[in-house]
C-alpha positions as CSV (number, residue, x, y, z in Angstrom):
1,M,61.2,157.7,72.1
2,R,58.0,156.4,70.8
3,L,58.7,157.6,67.3
4,F,61.7,155.1,66.9
5,K,59.9,152.4,68.6
6,S,57.3,152.3,65.8
7,F,59.7,151.9,63.0
8,N,58.7,148.1,62.6
9,K,55.3,149.3,61.9
10,Y,56.2,151.2,58.8
11,N,59.0,148.8,57.5
12,K,58.5,149.2,54.0
13,N,57.7,153.1,54.0
14,I,60.5,155.4,52.9
15,A,62.3,157.0,56.1
16,I,65.1,158.9,54.5
17,I,65.6,160.3,51.0
18,D,69.2,160.8,50.3
19,K,70.3,162.3,47.0
20,E,73.8,160.6,47.0
21,Y,72.8,157.0,47.7
22,S,69.3,155.9,47.7
23,N,66.1,156.1,49.6
24,L,66.0,154.2,52.9
25,S,63.0,152.4,54.4
26,Y,62.4,152.3,58.1
27,K,63.6,148.7,57.8
28,Q,66.9,149.7,56.3
29,V,67.3,152.4,59.1
30,L,67.1,149.8,61.7
31,T,69.5,147.4,59.7
32,E,72.0,150.2,59.6
33,T,71.8,151.2,63.1
34,D,72.1,147.5,64.1
35,E,75.4,147.4,62.2
36,I,76.5,150.4,64.2
37,K,75.5,148.5,67.4
38,K,78.0,145.6,66.8
39,E,80.8,148.2,67.2
40,I,79.6,150.2,70.3
41,K,79.7,149.1,73.9
42,N,76.5,149.6,76.0
43,R,76.1,152.9,77.8
44,S,78.6,154.7,75.7
45,L,79.0,158.4,75.4
46,I,79.2,159.0,71.7
47,L,80.7,162.2,69.9
48,I,79.2,162.5,66.6
49,V,81.3,164.9,64.3
50,S,78.4,165.9,62.0
51,E,78.1,167.0,58.6
52,N,75.0,167.0,56.6
53,S,75.1,163.3,55.8
54,L,73.4,159.9,55.9
55,G,76.0,158.8,58.3
56,S,75.5,161.3,60.8
57,L,71.9,161.2,60.8
58,L,72.1,157.2,61.1
59,A,74.6,157.7,64.1
60,Y,72.0,160.1,65.8
61,I,69.1,157.7,65.3
62,F,71.4,154.9,66.7
63,C,72.2,157.0,69.9
64,I,68.4,157.5,70.5
65,I,67.2,154.1,69.9
66,N,69.9,152.5,72.0
67,D,69.9,155.0,74.8
68,H,73.3,156.2,74.3
69,V,74.4,159.6,74.9
70,G,75.3,161.6,71.7
71,I,77.1,164.8,71.5
72,I,76.8,166.3,68.1
73,I,79.6,168.9,66.9
74,D,79.9,170.4,63.6
75,Y,82.3,169.0,61.2
76,H,83.8,172.3,60.6
77,W,84.1,173.1,64.4
78,E,87.9,173.0,64.4
79,Q,88.2,175.5,61.6
80,S,86.1,178.3,63.6
81,V,88.1,177.9,66.7
């Protein structure tokens, strides 16, 4: 996606505001997704058990930037079945 390709252009600008941690710049988002990349094989199918959290958002951005297929399910899914 073009949006994520331009992250380097806005390195120092705030990308994510998180009340539990701190604000993350675009550069920090790229750094965090690079850390995830070290653990994931190329062309992976990734199940993201998601809640409203920074980690879930970073996992989703990671999938888009690195051309992985991400399937997002709600953290509370098991309880609703």
